[in-house]
N, C-alpha and C positions, 0 to 999 in steps of 0.2 A: 124141412127136416130140422129137428133141434140141433143146436151147435154148442159144444162145450165152450164156455167163455172164461171160467175161473174155477179153480179148485184149491182147497186148503188141506194140508196134511198135518194132523196133530202128532207130536212126538214127545216121548218121555225125556229124551236127551237131545235137545234141539241142536246143539253144536255137532253132535255125532251125525244127526240126520242131514244137516247142511253139508258136512264133508262127504257123506255117502252119495247124496243126490248130485252134488257137484262132480264127483268122480265118475259115477255111472252114466249120467245123462249130459254131463258138461254144461249144466245150468249155471247161469250167473245169479248168485244168491247174495243179497245184501241185507243187513239188519235195518229195519225201519226204525230209525231213531225218534221219529215223531209219535210212535205208538206207545201207549201206556203199558202194554203187555209185551212179552218177548215175542216179536213177530218178525219174520224174515220174508222179504219179497223176492219172488222168482221172476227175473226179467227174461222174456222170450228172445230168442235169437232172431236176427233179421229174416232168415229163411224159414222160420217156423210160423205156424198159424197164429192168429191173434188170440192167444190164450194167456191169461195171467194166473199166477199161483202164489200161495203163501205157505210158509211152514210156521206153525204156532205151537207153543208149549201146551201139552195135553193137561187139561184141568181135571178131568174125570176119567176113570178107567174105560168107560163105555164110549168116550169120544171117538168118532170115526171120521174118515175123509169126507169133506163136504164138496159137492160138485154143483156148479151153477151153469145153467144153460140158457140160451136164448131160444125162443120159439117164434117161428114165423107163422102167422095165421092169415088166411085169406078170407076177407069179408067182402063179398061182391067183387067190384073191380079194384078195390083198395087193398093194399097189403101193409100190415103192421108188423113191426119187429118187437 
């Protein structure tokens, strides 16, 4: 079964989005100082699944949330992720 591994949320006002998601979901969100764009990393809590996330400044009006998932495929006796 596919498993969500990463998602990115584009925001028009990143600071406002960071405050909102921190308050609503109690996420730990830190600015990625190494990034050349305004990008904020969401760190999962210890008791949450292995999902990472980011909040990024929206570049275009049609930008939407990006979801990344892993897929497990069975090929013969071998299993690849």
